[in-house]
CHARMM-style PDB file with segment names, atoms N, HN, CA, C and O in Angstrom:
ATOM      1  N   MET     1     134.296 -65.107 -73.779  1.00  0.00      PROA
ATOM      2  CA  MET     1     133.097 -65.385 -74.783  1.00  0.00      PROA
ATOM      3  C   MET     1     133.144 -66.802 -74.898  1.00  0.00      PROA
ATOM      4  O   MET     1     133.212 -67.260 -76.038  1.00  0.00      PROA
ATOM      5  N   ASN     2     133.122 -67.503 -74.025  1.00  0.00      PROA
ATOM      6  HN  ASN     2     133.067 -67.131 -73.099  1.00  0.00      PROA
ATOM      7  CA  ASN     2     132.676 -69.502 -74.222  1.00  0.00      PROA
ATOM      8  C   ASN     2     133.081 -70.182 -75.282  1.00  0.00      PROA
ATOM      9  O   ASN     2     132.494 -71.198 -75.654  1.00  0.00      PROA
ATOM     10  N   GLY     3     134.659 -69.446 -76.187  1.00  0.00      PROA
ATOM     11  HN  GLY     3     135.136 -68.621 -75.885  1.00  0.00      PROA
ATOM     12  CA  GLY     3     135.063 -70.724 -76.241  1.00  0.00      PROA
ATOM     13  C   GLY     3     134.422 -69.711 -77.880  1.00  0.00      PROA
ATOM     14  O   GLY     3     134.652 -70.390 -78.881  1.00  0.00      PROA
ATOM     15  N   TRP     4     134.047 -68.964 -78.067  1.00  0.00      PROA
ATOM     16  HN  TRP     4     133.861 -68.412 -77.254  1.00  0.00      PROA
ATOM     17  CA  TRP     4     133.900 -67.917 -79.358  1.00  0.00      PROA
ATOM     18  C   TRP     4     134.590 -67.180 -79.754  1.00  0.00      PROA
ATOM     19  O   TRP     4     134.659 -66.083 -79.200  1.00  0.00      PROA
ATOM     20  N   SER     5     135.365 -67.470 -80.845  1.00  0.00      PROA
ATOM     21  HN  SER     5     135.309 -68.362 -81.294  1.00  0.00      PROA
ATOM     22  CA  SER     5     136.302 -66.150 -81.093  1.00  0.00      PROA
ATOM     23  C   SER     5     136.110 -65.552 -81.878  1.00  0.00      PROA
ATOM     24  O   SER     5     134.963 -65.775 -82.265  1.00  0.00      PROA
ATOM     25  N   LEU     6     136.726 -64.596 -82.617  1.00  0.00      PROA
ATOM     26  HN  LEU     6     137.658 -64.414 -82.302  1.00  0.00      PROA
ATOM     27  CA  LEU     6     136.314 -63.406 -83.014  1.00  0.00      PROA
ATOM     28  C   LEU     6     135.969 -63.875 -84.751  1.00  0.00      PROA
ATOM     29  O   LEU     6     135.165 -63.443 -85.578  1.00  0.00      PROA
ATOM     30  N   LYS     7     136.898 -64.843 -84.782  1.00  0.00      PROA
ATOM     31  HN  LYS     7     137.550 -65.194 -84.111  1.00  0.00      PROA
ATOM     32  CA  LYS     7     136.461 -65.505 -86.726  1.00  0.00      PROA
ATOM     33  C   LYS     7     135.427 -66.280 -86.162  1.00  0.00      PROA
ATOM     34  O   LYS     7     134.942 -65.819 -87.196  1.00  0.00      PROA
ATOM     35  N   ASN     8     134.778 -66.821 -85.723  1.00  0.00      PROA
ATOM     36  HN  ASN     8     135.172 -67.195 -84.883  1.00  0.00      PROA
ATOM     37  CA  ASN     8     133.365 -67.731 -85.344  1.00  0.00      PROA
ATOM     38  C   ASN     8     132.793 -66.694 -85.614  1.00  0.00      PROA
ATOM     39  O   ASN     8     132.047 -66.587 -86.587  1.00  0.00      PROA
ATOM     40  N   MET     9     133.103 -65.545 -84.610  1.00  0.00      PROA
ATOM     41  HN  MET     9     133.709 -65.632 -83.819  1.00  0.00      PROA
ATOM     42  CA  MET     9     131.376 -64.641 -84.646  1.00  0.00      PROA
ATOM     43  C   MET     9     131.296 -63.885 -86.116  1.00  0.00      PROA
ATOM     44  O   MET     9     130.236 -63.555 -86.648  1.00  0.00      PROA
ATOM     45  N   ARG    10     132.464 -63.695 -86.613  1.00  0.00      PROA
ATOM     46  HN  ARG    10     133.326 -63.963 -86.181  1.00  0.00      PROA
ATOM     47  CA  ARG    10     132.225 -63.359 -87.645  1.00  0.00      PROA
ATOM     48  C   ARG    10     131.329 -63.903 -88.518  1.00  0.00      PROA
ATOM     49  O   ARG    10     130.337 -63.375 -89.020  1.00  0.00      PROA
ATOM     50  N   ARG    11     131.954 -65.483 -88.715  1.00  0.00      PROA
ATOM     51  HN  ARG    11     132.761 -65.912 -88.308  1.00  0.00      PROA
ATOM     52  CA  ARG    11     131.058 -66.207 -89.913  1.00  0.00      PROA
ATOM     53  C   ARG    11     129.944 -66.293 -89.536  1.00  0.00      PROA
ATOM     54  O   ARG    11     129.213 -66.743 -90.417  1.00  0.00      PROA
ATOM     55  N   LEU    12     129.287 -65.999 -88.325  1.00  0.00      PROA
ATOM     56  HN  LEU    12     129.881 -65.633 -87.609  1.00  0.00      PROA
ATOM     57  CA  LEU    12     128.269 -66.342 -87.834  1.00  0.00      PROA
ATOM     58  C   LEU    12     126.972 -64.789 -88.180  1.00  0.00      PROA
ATOM     59  O   LEU    12     125.781 -64.658 -88.464  1.00  0.00      PROA
ATOM     60  N   VAL    13     127.912 -64.097 -87.976  1.00  0.00      PROA
ATOM     61  HN  VAL    13     128.880 -64.203 -87.745  1.00  0.00      PROA
ATOM     62  CA  VAL    13     127.458 -62.900 -88.385  1.00  0.00      PROA
ATOM     63  C   VAL    13     127.441 -62.895 -90.416  1.00  0.00      PROA
ATOM     64  O   VAL    13     126.522 -62.180 -90.814  1.00  0.00      PROA
ATOM     65  N   VAL    14     127.959 -63.302 -91.148  1.00  0.00      PROA
ATOM     66  HN  VAL    14     128.706 -63.883 -90.825  1.00  0.00      PROA
ATOM     67  CA  VAL    14     128.224 -63.460 -91.963  1.00  0.00      PROA
ATOM     68  C   VAL    14     127.361 -64.367 -92.792  1.00  0.00      PROA
ATOM     69  O   VAL    14     127.210 -64.146 -93.994  1.00  0.00      PROA
ATOM     70  N   ALA    15     126.641 -65.652 -92.025  1.00  0.00      PROA
ATOM     71  HN  ALA    15     126.764 -65.832 -91.049  1.00  0.00      PROA
ATOM     72  CA  ALA    15     126.526 -66.007 -92.320  1.00  0.00      PROA
ATOM     73  C   ALA    15     124.386 -65.978 -91.976  1.00  0.00      PROA
ATOM     74  O   ALA    15     123.447 -66.682 -92.348  1.00  0.00      PROA
ATOM     75  N   VAL    16     124.495 -65.107 -91.355  1.00  0.00      PROA
ATOM     76  HN  VAL    16     125.258 -64.536 -91.053  1.00  0.00      PROA
ATOM     77  CA  VAL    16     123.103 -64.433 -91.074  1.00  0.00      PROA
ATOM     78  C   VAL    16     122.678 -63.572 -91.706  1.00  0.00      PROA
ATOM     79  O   VAL    16     121.545 -63.704 -92.171  1.00  0.00      PROA
ATOM     80  N   ILE    17     123.402 -62.418 -91.946  1.00  0.00      PROA
ATOM     81  HN  ILE    17     124.322 -62.310 -91.569  1.00  0.00      PROA
ATOM     82  CA  ILE    17     123.550 -61.848 -93.083  1.00  0.00      PROA
ATOM     83  C   ILE    17     123.161 -62.355 -94.429  1.00  0.00      PROA
ATOM     84  O   ILE    17     122.104 -62.091 -95.002  1.00  0.00      PROA
ATOM     85  N   GLY    18     124.331 -63.273 -94.968  1.00  0.00      PROA
ATOM     86  HN  GLY    18     125.190 -63.487 -94.502  1.00  0.00      PROA
ATOM     87  CA  GLY    18     123.935 -63.282 -96.298  1.00  0.00      PROA
ATOM     88  C   GLY    18     122.739 -64.624 -96.725  1.00  0.00      PROA
ATOM     89  O   GLY    18     122.019 -64.726 -97.718  1.00  0.00      PROA
ATOM     90  N   MET    19     122.859 -65.308 -95.833  1.00  0.00      PROA
ATOM     91  HN  MET    19     123.445 -65.225 -95.026  1.00  0.00      PROA
ATOM     92  CA  MET    19     121.126 -66.304 -95.509  1.00  0.00      PROA
ATOM     93  C   MET    19     120.222 -64.840 -95.760  1.00  0.00      PROA
ATOM     94  O   MET    19     119.819 -64.692 -96.914  1.00  0.00      PROA
ATOM     95  N   THR    20     119.926 -63.909 -94.907  1.00  0.00      PROA
ATOM     96  HN  THR    20     120.253 -64.029 -93.970  1.00  0.00      PROA
ATOM     97  CA  THR    20     118.932 -63.180 -94.898  1.00  0.00      PROA
ATOM     98  C   THR    20     118.656 -62.681 -96.438  1.00  0.00      PROA
ATOM     99  O   THR    20     117.651 -62.895 -97.117  1.00  0.00      PROA
ATOM    100  N   VAL    21     119.831 -61.958 -96.786  1.00  0.00      PROA
ATOM    101  HN  VAL    21     120.647 -61.784 -96.235  1.00  0.00      PROA
ATOM    102  CA  VAL    21     119.604 -61.405 -98.540  1.00  0.00      PROA
ATOM    103  C   VAL    21     119.476 -62.120 -99.206  1.00  0.00      PROA
ATOM    104  O   VAL    21     119.053 -61.779-100.311  1.00  0.00      PROA
ATOM    105  N   LEU    22     119.821 -63.846 -98.887  1.00  0.00      PROA
ATOM    106  HN  LEU    22     120.164 -64.123 -97.990  1.00  0.00      PROA
ATOM    107  CA  LEU    22     119.737 -65.130 -99.780  1.00  0.00      PROA
ATOM    108  C   LEU    22     118.247 -65.065 -99.995  1.00  0.00      PROA
ATOM    109  O   LEU    22     117.730 -65.099-101.112  1.00  0.00      PROA
ATOM    110  N   VAL    23     117.533 -64.961 -98.766  1.00  0.00      PROA
ATOM    111  HN  VAL    23     117.952 -64.934 -97.858  1.00  0.00      PROA
ATOM    112  CA  VAL    23     115.566 -66.322 -98.576  1.00  0.00      PROA
ATOM    113  C   VAL    23     115.231 -64.462 -99.218  1.00  0.00      PROA
ATOM    114  O   VAL    23     114.277 -64.487 -99.995  1.00  0.00      PROA
ATOM    115  N   ILE    24     115.772 -63.103 -99.043  1.00  0.00      PROA
ATOM    116  HN  ILE    24     116.547 -63.083 -98.412  1.00  0.00      PROA
ATOM    117  CA  ILE    24     114.645 -62.143 -99.489  1.00  0.00      PROA
ATOM    118  C   ILE    24     115.170 -62.292-101.550  1.00  0.00      PROA
ATOM    119  O   ILE    24     114.477 -62.051-102.538  1.00  0.00      PROA
ATOM    120  N   GLY    25     116.066 -62.588-101.489  1.00  0.00      PROA
ATOM    121  HN  GLY    25     116.629 -62.784-100.686  1.00  0.00      PROA
ATOM    122  CA  GLY    25     116.619 -62.616-103.138  1.00  0.00      PROA
ATOM    123  C   GLY    25     115.867 -64.077-104.074  1.00  0.00      PROA
ATOM    124  O   GLY    25     115.786 -64.200-105.296  1.00  0.00      PROA
ATOM    125  N   ILE    26     115.376 -65.083-102.946  1.00  0.00      PROA
ATOM    126  HN  ILE    26     115.442 -64.983-101.954  1.00  0.00      PROA
ATOM    127  CA  ILE    26     114.732 -65.840-103.595  1.00  0.00      PROA
ATOM    128  C   ILE    26     112.898 -65.613-103.756  1.00  0.00      PROA
ATOM    129  O   ILE    26     112.200 -66.061-104.666  1.00  0.00      PROA
ATOM    130  N   ALA    27     112.502 -64.891-102.720  1.00  0.00      PROA
ATOM    131  HN  ALA    27     113.069 -64.527-101.981  1.00  0.00      PROA
ATOM    132  CA  ALA    27     111.599 -64.314-102.752  1.00  0.00      PROA
ATOM    133  C   ALA    27     110.748 -63.987-103.644  1.00  0.00      PROA
ATOM    134  O   ALA    27     109.617 -64.248-104.051  1.00  0.00      PROA
ATOM    135  N   MET    28     112.155 -62.957-103.928  1.00  0.00      PROA
ATOM    136  HN  MET    28     113.074 -62.745-103.597  1.00  0.00      PROA
ATOM    137  CA  MET    28     111.784 -61.965-105.477  1.00  0.00      PROA
ATOM    138  C   MET    28     111.722 -62.652-106.398  1.00  0.00      PROA
ATOM    139  O   MET    28     111.346 -62.098-107.431  1.00  0.00      PROA
ATOM    140  N   ILE    29     112.031 -64.054-106.464  1.00  0.00      PROA
ATOM    141  HN  ILE    29     112.336 -64.504-105.625  1.00  0.00      PROA
ATOM    142  CA  ILE    29     111.917 -64.511-107.583  1.00  0.00      PROA
ATOM    143  C   ILE    29     110.221 -64.609-108.160  1.00  0.00      PROA
ATOM    144  O   ILE    29     109.865 -64.616-109.338  1.00  0.00      PROA
ATOM    145  N   VAL    30     109.104 -64.699-106.599  1.00  0.00      PROA
ATOM    146  HN  VAL    30     109.393 -64.694-105.642  1.00  0.00      PROA
ATOM    147  CA  VAL    30     107.750 -64.522-107.124  1.00  0.00      PROA
ATOM    148  C   VAL    30     107.178 -63.123-106.913  1.00  0.00      PROA
ATOM    149  O   VAL    30     106.293 -62.528-107.528  1.00  0.00      PROA
ATOM    150  N   LEU    31     107.909 -62.771-105.898  1.00  0.00      PROA
ATOM    151  HN  LEU    31     108.628 -63.254-105.398  1.00  0.00      PROA
ATOM    152  CA  LEU    31     107.640 -60.940-105.567  1.00  0.00      PROA
ATOM    153  C   LEU    31     108.154 -60.049-106.405  1.00  0.00      PROA
ATOM    154  O   LEU    31     109.060 -60.482-107.116  1.00  0.00      PROA
ATOM    155  N   PRO    32     107.888 -59.063-106.524  1.00  0.00      PROA
ATOM    156  CA  PRO    32     108.242 -58.062-107.261  1.00  0.00      PROA
ATOM    157  C   PRO    32     109.494 -57.688-106.645  1.00  0.00      PROA
ATOM    158  O   PRO    32     109.685 -57.770-105.431  1.00  0.00      PROA
ATOM    159  N   GLY    33     110.529 -57.191-107.661  1.00  0.00      PROA
ATOM    160  HN  GLY    33     110.374 -57.126-108.646  1.00  0.00      PROA
ATOM    161  CA  GLY    33     112.139 -57.247-106.987  1.00  0.00      PROA
ATOM    162  C   GLY    33     113.162 -57.812-108.103  1.00  0.00      PROA
ATOM    163  O   GLY    33     112.953 -58.804-108.801  1.00  0.00      PROA
ATOM    164  N   PRO    34     114.090 -57.144-108.131  1.00  0.00      PROA
ATOM    165  CA  PRO    34     115.588 -57.630-108.471  1.00  0.00      PROA
ATOM    166  C   PRO    34     116.263 -58.904-107.857  1.00  0.00      PROA
ATOM    167  O   PRO    34     117.306 -59.025-107.214  1.00  0.00      PROA
ATOM    168  N   ALA    35     115.148 -59.988-108.344  1.00  0.00      PROA
ATOM    169  HN  ALA    35     114.301 -59.890-108.866  1.00  0.00      PROA
ATOM    170  CA  ALA    35     116.195 -61.142-107.761  1.00  0.00      PROA
ATOM    171  C   ALA    35     117.783 -61.441-108.519  1.00  0.00      PROA
ATOM    172  O   ALA    35     118.838 -61.773-107.980  1.00  0.00      PROA
ATOM    173  N   ILE    36     117.541 -61.236-109.646  1.00  0.00      PROA
ATOM    174  HN  ILE    36     116.683 -60.966-110.084  1.00  0.00      PROA
ATOM    175  CA  ILE    36     118.391 -61.638-110.396  1.00  0.00      PROA
ATOM    176  C   ILE    36     119.322 -60.805-110.081  1.00  0.00      PROA
ATOM    177  O   ILE    36     120.363 -60.983-110.712  1.00  0.00      PROA
ATOM    178  N   ILE    37     119.332 -59.519-108.946  1.00  0.00      PROA
ATOM    179  HN  ILE    37     118.486 -59.374-108.433  1.00  0.00      PROA
ATOM    180  CA  ILE    37     120.931 -58.891-108.858  1.00  0.00      PROA
ATOM    181  C   ILE    37     120.709 -59.543-107.036  1.00  0.00      PROA
ATOM    182  O   ILE    37     121.751 -59.961-106.532  1.00  0.00      PROA
ATOM    183  N   VAL    38     119.571 -59.600-106.249  1.00  0.00      PROA
ATOM    184  HN  VAL    38     118.725 -59.260-106.659  1.00  0.00      PROA
ATOM    185  CA  VAL    38     120.023 -59.555-104.905  1.00  0.00      PROA
ATOM    186  C   VAL    38     120.449 -60.873-104.763  1.00  0.00      PROA
ATOM    187  O   VAL    38     121.239 -60.921-103.820  1.00  0.00      PROA
ATOM    188  N   ILE    39     120.258 -62.107-105.344  1.00  0.00      PROA
ATOM    189  HN  ILE    39     119.616 -62.067-106.110  1.00  0.00      PROA
ATOM    190  CA  ILE    39     120.850 -63.307-105.067  1.00  0.00      PROA
ATOM    191  C   ILE    39     122.446 -63.308-105.595  1.00  0.00      PROA
ATOM    192  O   ILE    39     123.104 -64.042-104.857  1.00  0.00      PROA
ATOM    193  N   PRO    40     123.059 -62.852-106.394  1.00  0.00      PROA
ATOM    194  CA  PRO    40     124.576 -62.837-106.568  1.00  0.00      PROA
ATOM    195  C   PRO    40     125.061 -62.097-105.672  1.00  0.00      PROA
ATOM    196  O   PRO    40     126.158 -62.313-105.157  1.00  0.00      PROA
ATOM    197  N   ALA    41     124.033 -60.787-105.268  1.00  0.00      PROA
ATOM    198  HN  ALA    41     123.142 -60.612-105.687  1.00  0.00      PROA
ATOM    199  CA  ALA    41     125.053 -60.598-104.059  1.00  0.00      PROA
ATOM    200  C   ALA    41     125.299 -61.108-102.695  1.00  0.00      PROA
ATOM    201  O   ALA    41     126.282 -61.070-101.956  1.00  0.00      PROA
ATOM    202  N   ALA    42     123.452 -61.866-102.523  1.00  0.00      PROA
ATOM    203  HN  ALA    42     122.653 -61.896-103.124  1.00  0.00      PROA
ATOM    204  CA  ALA    42     124.033 -62.581-101.430  1.00  0.00      PROA
ATOM    205  C   ALA    42     124.954 -63.575-101.400  1.00  0.00      PROA
ATOM    206  O   ALA    42     125.419 -63.938-100.320  1.00  0.00      PROA
ATOM    207  N   LEU    43     125.292 -64.076-102.438  1.00  0.00      PROA
ATOM    208  HN  LEU    43     124.914 -63.780-103.315  1.00  0.00      PROA
ATOM    209  CA  LEU    43     126.030 -65.184-102.732  1.00  0.00      PROA
ATOM    210  C   LEU    43     127.691 -64.577-102.689  1.00  0.00      PROA
ATOM    211  O   LEU    43     128.674 -65.236-102.351  1.00  0.00      PROA
ATOM    212  N   GLY    44     127.679 -63.636-102.979  1.00  0.00      PROA
ATOM    213  HN  GLY    44     126.881 -63.101-103.253  1.00  0.00      PROA
ATOM    214  CA  GLY    44     129.295 -62.668-102.804  1.00  0.00      PROA
ATOM    215  C   GLY    44     129.259 -62.333-101.114  1.00  0.00      PROA
ATOM    216  O   GLY    44     130.376 -62.314-100.596  1.00  0.00      PROA
ATOM    217  N   ILE    45     128.252 -62.102-100.325  1.00  0.00      PROA
ATOM    218  HN  ILE    45     127.345 -62.117-100.745  1.00  0.00      PROA
ATOM    219  CA  ILE    45     128.533 -62.247 -98.970  1.00  0.00      PROA
ATOM    220  C   ILE    45     128.910 -63.820 -98.037  1.00  0.00      PROA
ATOM    221  O   ILE    45     129.558 -63.980 -97.003  1.00  0.00      PROA
ATOM    222  N   LEU    46     128.252 -64.722 -98.845  1.00  0.00      PROA
ATOM    223  HN  LEU    46     127.724 -64.592 -99.685  1.00  0.00      PROA
ATOM    224  CA  LEU    46     128.382 -65.388 -97.990  1.00  0.00      PROA
ATOM    225  C   LEU    46     129.916 -65.928 -98.761  1.00  0.00      PROA
ATOM    226  O   LEU    46     130.759 -66.618 -98.188  1.00  0.00      PROA
ATOM    227  N   ALA    47     129.976 -65.611 -99.646  1.00  0.00      PROA
ATOM    228  HN  ALA    47     129.291 -65.050-100.111  1.00  0.00      PROA
ATOM    229  CA  ALA    47     131.271 -66.462-100.468  1.00  0.00      PROA
ATOM    230  C   ALA    47     132.756 -65.950 -99.992  1.00  0.00      PROA
ATOM    231  O   ALA    47     133.815 -66.379-100.450  1.00  0.00      PROA
ATOM    232  N   THR    48     132.584 -64.699 -98.735  1.00  0.00      PROA
ATOM    233  HN  THR    48     131.723 -64.350 -98.364  1.00  0.00      PROA
ATOM    234  CA  THR    48     133.739 -64.046 -98.489  1.00  0.00      PROA
ATOM    235  C   THR    48     133.978 -64.931 -96.977  1.00  0.00      PROA
ATOM    236  O   THR    48     134.855 -64.465 -96.250  1.00  0.00      PROA
ATOM    237  N   GLU    49     133.200 -66.248 -96.452  1.00  0.00      PROA
ATOM    238  HN  GLU    49     132.488 -66.627 -97.043  1.00  0.00      PROA
ATOM    239  CA  GLU    49     133.417 -67.036 -95.492  1.00  0.00      PROA
ATOM    240  C   GLU    49     133.452 -68.489 -96.135  1.00  0.00      PROA
ATOM    241  O   GLU    49     134.242 -69.409 -95.925  1.00  0.00      PROA
ATOM    242  N   PHE    50     132.092 -68.396 -97.185  1.00  0.00      PROA
ATOM    243  HN  PHE    50     131.450 -67.648 -97.355  1.00  0.00      PROA
ATOM    244  CA  PHE    50     132.150 -69.889 -96.933  1.00  0.00      PROA
ATOM    245  C   PHE    50     132.308 -70.930 -98.604  1.00  0.00      PROA
ATOM    246  O   PHE    50     131.660 -70.810 -99.644  1.00  0.00      PROA
ATOM    247  N   ALA    51     133.217 -71.713 -98.318  1.00  0.00      PROA
ATOM    248  HN  ALA    51     133.743 -71.810 -97.474  1.00  0.00      PROA
ATOM    249  CA  ALA    51     133.876 -72.123 -99.667  1.00  0.00      PROA
ATOM    250  C   ALA    51     132.460 -72.602-100.820  1.00  0.00      PROA
ATOM    251  O   ALA    51     132.395 -72.346-102.022  1.00  0.00      PROA
ATOM    252  N   TRP    52     131.680 -73.177-100.173  1.00  0.00      PROA
ATOM    253  HN  TRP    52     131.733 -73.385 -99.196  1.00  0.00      PROA
ATOM    254  CA  TRP    52     130.399 -73.594-100.873  1.00  0.00      PROA
ATOM    255  C   TRP    52     129.540 -72.398-101.998  1.00  0.00      PROA
ATOM    256  O   TRP    52     128.914 -72.601-103.038  1.00  0.00      PROA
ATOM    257  N   ALA    53     129.805 -71.306-101.352  1.00  0.00      PROA
ATOM    258  HN  ALA    53     130.314 -71.142-100.507  1.00  0.00      PROA
ATOM    259  CA  ALA    53     129.274 -69.945-101.675  1.00  0.00      PROA
ATOM    260  C   ALA    53     130.247 -69.421-102.864  1.00  0.00      PROA
ATOM    261  O   ALA    53     129.850 -68.703-103.782  1.00  0.00      PROA
ATOM    262  N   ARG    54     131.532 -69.868-102.720  1.00  0.00      PROA
ATOM    263  HN  ARG    54     131.854 -70.451-101.974  1.00  0.00      PROA
ATOM    264  CA  ARG    54     132.188 -69.388-103.795  1.00  0.00      PROA
ATOM    265  C   ARG    54     131.524 -70.116-105.063  1.00  0.00      PROA
ATOM    266  O   ARG    54     130.975 -69.610-106.042  1.00  0.00      PROA
ATOM    267  N   SER    55     131.799 -71.792-104.660  1.00  0.00      PROA
ATOM    268  HN  SER    55     132.245 -72.203-103.865  1.00  0.00      PROA
ATOM    269  CA  SER    55     131.677 -72.149-106.108  1.00  0.00      PROA
ATOM    270  C   SER    55     129.942 -71.888-106.305  1.00  0.00      PROA
ATOM    271  O   SER    55     129.734 -72.177-107.483  1.00  0.00      PROA
ATOM    272  N   ALA    56     128.954 -71.576-105.823  1.00  0.00      PROA
ATOM    273  HN  ALA    56     129.124 -71.341-104.866  1.00  0.00      PROA
ATOM    274  CA  ALA    56     127.866 -71.200-106.380  1.00  0.00      PROA
ATOM    275  C   ALA    56     127.922 -69.979-106.888  1.00  0.00      PROA
ATOM    276  O   ALA    56     127.241 -69.740-107.885  1.00  0.00      PROA
ATOM    277  N   LEU    57     128.554 -69.193-106.443  1.00  0.00      PROA
ATOM    278  HN  LEU    57     129.107 -69.387-105.633  1.00  0.00      PROA
ATOM    279  CA  LEU    57     129.056 -67.429-107.032  1.00  0.00      PROA
ATOM    280  C   LEU    57     129.580 -67.824-108.790  1.00  0.00      PROA
ATOM    281  O   LEU    57     129.120 -67.396-109.848  1.00  0.00      PROA
ATOM    282  N   ASN    58     130.512 -68.630-108.572  1.00  0.00      PROA
ATOM    283  HN  ASN    58     130.885 -68.977-107.711  1.00  0.00      PROA
ATOM    284  CA  ASN    58     131.379 -68.654-109.821  1.00  0.00      PROA
ATOM    285  C   ASN    58     130.594 -69.341-110.836  1.00  0.00      PROA
ATOM    286  O   ASN    58     130.547 -68.727-111.902  1.00  0.00      PROA
ATOM    287  N   ARG    59     129.840 -70.667-110.790  1.00  0.00      PROA
ATOM    288  HN  ARG    59     129.878 -71.165-109.924  1.00  0.00      PROA
ATOM    289  CA  ARG    59     128.506 -71.000-111.437  1.00  0.00      PROA
ATOM    290  C   ARG    59     127.773 -70.211-111.933  1.00  0.00      PROA
ATOM    291  O   ARG    59     127.712 -70.177-113.162  1.00  0.00      PROA
ATOM    292  N   VAL    60     126.978 -69.317-111.142  1.00  0.00      PROA
ATOM    293  HN  VAL    60     127.027 -69.345-110.143  1.00  0.00      PROA
ATOM    294  CA  VAL    60     126.229 -68.382-111.469  1.00  0.00      PROA
ATOM    295  C   VAL    60     126.610 -67.665-112.640  1.00  0.00      PROA
ATOM    296  O   VAL    60     126.093 -67.635-113.757  1.00  0.00      PROA
ATOM    297  N   ARG    61     128.248 -66.735-111.878  1.00  0.00      PROA
ATOM    298  HN  ARG    61     128.668 -66.760-110.971  1.00  0.00      PROA
ATOM    299  CA  ARG    61     129.403 -65.721-112.919  1.00  0.00      PROA
ATOM    300  C   ARG    61     129.398 -66.576-114.971  1.00  0.00      PROA
ATOM    301  O   ARG    61     129.432 -66.116-116.112  1.00  0.00      PROA
ATOM    302  N   ASP    62     129.348 -67.705-114.446  1.00  0.00      PROA
ATOM    303  HN  ASP    62     129.321 -68.079-113.519  1.00  0.00      PROA
ATOM    304  CA  ASP    62     129.830 -68.581-115.911  1.00  0.00      PROA
ATOM    305  C   ASP    62     128.432 -68.917-116.663  1.00  0.00      PROA
ATOM    306  O   ASP    62     128.352 -69.348-117.813  1.00  0.00      PROA
ATOM    307  N   LEU    63     127.343 -68.636-115.792  1.00  0.00      PROA
ATOM    308  HN  LEU    63     127.409 -68.285-114.858  1.00  0.00      PROA
ATOM    309  CA  LEU    63     126.022 -69.234-116.321  1.00  0.00      PROA
ATOM    310  C   LEU    63     125.576 -67.596-117.157  1.00  0.00      PROA
ATOM    311  O   LEU    63     125.108 -67.607-118.296  1.00  0.00      PROA
ATOM    312  N   ILE    64     125.728 -66.746-116.660  1.00  0.00      PROA
ATOM    313  HN  ILE    64     126.109 -66.738-115.735  1.00  0.00      PROA
ATOM    314  CA  ILE    64     125.746 -65.308-116.823  1.00  0.00      PROA
ATOM    315  C   ILE    64     126.274 -64.816-118.124  1.00  0.00      PROA
ATOM    316  O   ILE    64     125.688 -64.093-118.929  1.00  0.00      PROA
ATOM    317  N   GLN    65     127.872 -65.485-118.232  1.00  0.00      PROA
ATOM    318  HN  GLN    65     128.348 -66.072-117.578  1.00  0.00      PROA
ATOM    319  CA  GLN    65     128.621 -64.991-119.122  1.00  0.00      PROA
ATOM    320  C   GLN    65     128.180 -65.845-120.702  1.00  0.00      PROA
ATOM    321  O   GLN    65     128.491 -65.585-121.864  1.00  0.00      PROA
ATOM    322  N   ARG    66     127.448 -66.790-120.184  1.00  0.00      PROA
ATOM    323  HN  ARG    66     127.195 -67.001-119.240  1.00  0.00      PROA
ATOM    324  CA  ARG    66     127.193 -67.762-121.481  1.00  0.00      PROA
ATOM    325  C   ARG    66     126.195 -67.270-122.105  1.00  0.00      PROA
ATOM    326  O   ARG    66     126.170 -67.215-123.335  1.00  0.00      PROA
ATOM    327  N   ARG    67     125.348 -66.895-121.437  1.00  0.00      PROA
ATOM    328  HN  ARG    67     125.368 -66.939-120.438  1.00  0.00      PROA
ATOM    329  CA  ARG    67     124.125 -66.726-121.660  1.00  0.00      PROA
ATOM    330  C   ARG    67     124.473 -65.093-122.870  1.00  0.00      PROA
ATOM    331  O   ARG    67     124.133 -64.991-124.049  1.00  0.00      PROA
ATOM    332  N   ASN    68     125.094 -64.237-122.166  1.00  0.00      PROA
ATOM    333  HN  ASN    68     125.370 -64.321-121.209  1.00  0.00      PROA
ATOM    334  CA  ASN    68     125.385 -62.918-122.185  1.00  0.00      PROA
ATOM    335  C   ASN    68     126.541 -63.318-124.546  1.00  0.00      PROA
ATOM    336  O   ASN    68     126.621 -62.681-125.597  1.00  0.00      PROA
ATOM    337  N   ASN    69     126.985 -64.489-124.091  1.00  0.00      PROA
ATOM    338  HN  ASN    69     126.921 -65.006-123.238  1.00  0.00      PROA
ATOM    339  CA  ASN    69     128.312 -64.310-125.333  1.00  0.00      PROA
ATOM    340  C   ASN    69     126.889 -65.525-126.487  1.00  0.00      PROA
ATOM    341  O   ASN    69     127.340 -65.969-127.543  1.00  0.00      PROA
ATOM    342  N   LYS    70     125.785 -65.792-126.222  1.00  0.00      PROA
ATOM    343  HN  LYS    70     125.419 -65.432-125.364  1.00  0.00      PROA
ATOM    344  CA  LYS    70     125.135 -66.500-127.164  1.00  0.00      PROA
ATOM    345  C   LYS    70     124.118 -64.931-127.739  1.00  0.00      PROA
ATOM    346  O   LYS    70     123.986 -64.440-128.860  1.00  0.00      PROA
ATOM    347  N   GLU    71     123.573 -64.539-126.421  1.00  0.00      PROA
ATOM    348  HN  GLU    71     123.681 -64.939-125.511  1.00  0.00      PROA
ATOM    349  CA  GLU    71     122.676 -63.511-127.043  1.00  0.00      PROA
ATOM    350  C   GLU    71     123.984 -61.978-128.470  1.00  0.00      PROA
ATOM    351  O   GLU    71     123.788 -61.174-129.382  1.00  0.00      PROA
ATOM    352  N   LYS    72     124.645 -62.302-127.993  1.00  0.00      PROA
ATOM    353  HN  LYS    72     124.804 -62.955-127.253  1.00  0.00      PROA
ATOM    354  CA  LYS    72     125.490 -61.595-129.363  1.00  0.00      PROA
ATOM    355  C   LYS    72     125.936 -62.057-130.210  1.00  0.00      PROA
ATOM    356  O   LYS    72     126.609 -63.083-130.304  1.00  0.00      PROA
ATOM    357  N   PRO    73     125.378 -60.845-131.437  1.00  0.00      PROA
ATOM    358  CA  PRO    73     125.527 -61.329-132.617  1.00  0.00      PROA
ATOM    359  C   PRO    73     127.098 -62.005-133.425  1.00  0.00      PROA
ATOM    360  O   PRO    73     128.141 -61.356-133.351  1.00  0.00      PROA
ATOM    361  N   SER    74     127.066 -62.682-133.793  1.00  0.00      PROA
ATOM    362  HN  SER    74     126.218 -63.210-133.854  1.00  0.00      PROA
ATOM    363  CA  SER    74     128.153 -62.604-134.789  1.00  0.00      PROA
ATOM    364  C   SER    74     128.758 -62.306-135.988  1.00  0.00      PROA
ATOM    365  OT1 SER    74     129.945 -62.579-136.166  1.00  0.00      PROA
TER     366      SER     74
END
């Protein structure tokens, strides 16, 4: 397979699928659709192979938790 290992192929497939879902989620910000669900899902897909996506997903989770904590009455 000309230097392509199974790991590289998996990484490429995850990148293509994850980026496609991410672009769709970003488009849903201005188009009708559940962007708030699709974007974290895309980051979850990408986080299986990429550290930058894992870091972004953790930041999104922290942001959501902080917003939820602010909304709860004391």
